[in-house]
N, C-alpha and C positions, 0 to 999 in steps of 0.2 A: 915601082917596087916589084920584084918580079913574083909569078905567081909559085907558091911553092907545090912542090909534087910528090906523090906518094899518101900513104895511110897516116891520118895526124894521129892515130889511135893504136900504132903498130907499137908494140910491146908493154901495154897496158893491160891489165888483166881482164878478161869478159867477164860482165856482170851475169849472175845465177837470173835464170826466167822464174819468175813468181808461179807457184803452182797453183792451178785452179782446181775448184771442186769439180767431180764428176757429176752427172744428173743424177746418179744413185743417191750420193751426198747431199746434193740439192734438194731434193725431195724429202730426204731422212732430216735434214734440218726445218723444212718447212712444215712436215707434220712432227716436229719436236719428240723426235723418238731416239731411244739411247738403245745401245748394241744390244742389250738384255730384251726389249721391247718390241724387236723386229719381227720377231717368229708371230707374235701375237696380233700384229697390226692388222687389219683387214683391208685396208686402204693401200698398203705397200705392197701386199701381195698382189692385190687387183693390176697396181702401176707393172711391178715384175711381171706377172703375165702377158701384159700390152707390149713392154718394152724388150723382152726376152732375148729376140734376136738384133736388138738397135743398141742398147746399152749396156754399161758393166755393171753387173750386179756378181755381188759375192757368190762362190761355187758353194759354200755350207749353205747359202740361203738357198738357193734353187735346188738343194737335194733336201733341205728339211721339208719343201714344199713339193718336192717332186715334179717340179717345172723342168721340163727338157729343152734346149736350145737346138733349134733345125743346124742341121750340118751344112744343108747346102747354102746357107750364108757365108760360108768360109771361102778362102781363096781356091780357085783350082789348081792343081800343079801341072796340068799338061802343057 
């Protein structure tokens, strides 16, 4: 029997990649917080301050707490 050549999945639709939770969403789930409880959580605020330059944190929450993300972590355009 001859070896079949080519991609056996040719013409089949690509399966969607499942979305995974961000670290922010994971910590919110662990703390059992609802969106209206975010601003009153001291544990979440401490976590956001420690991880502001490393993880996604909603902009509205950063503004609410006055947390500034450092610009030097962005990519240089040079």
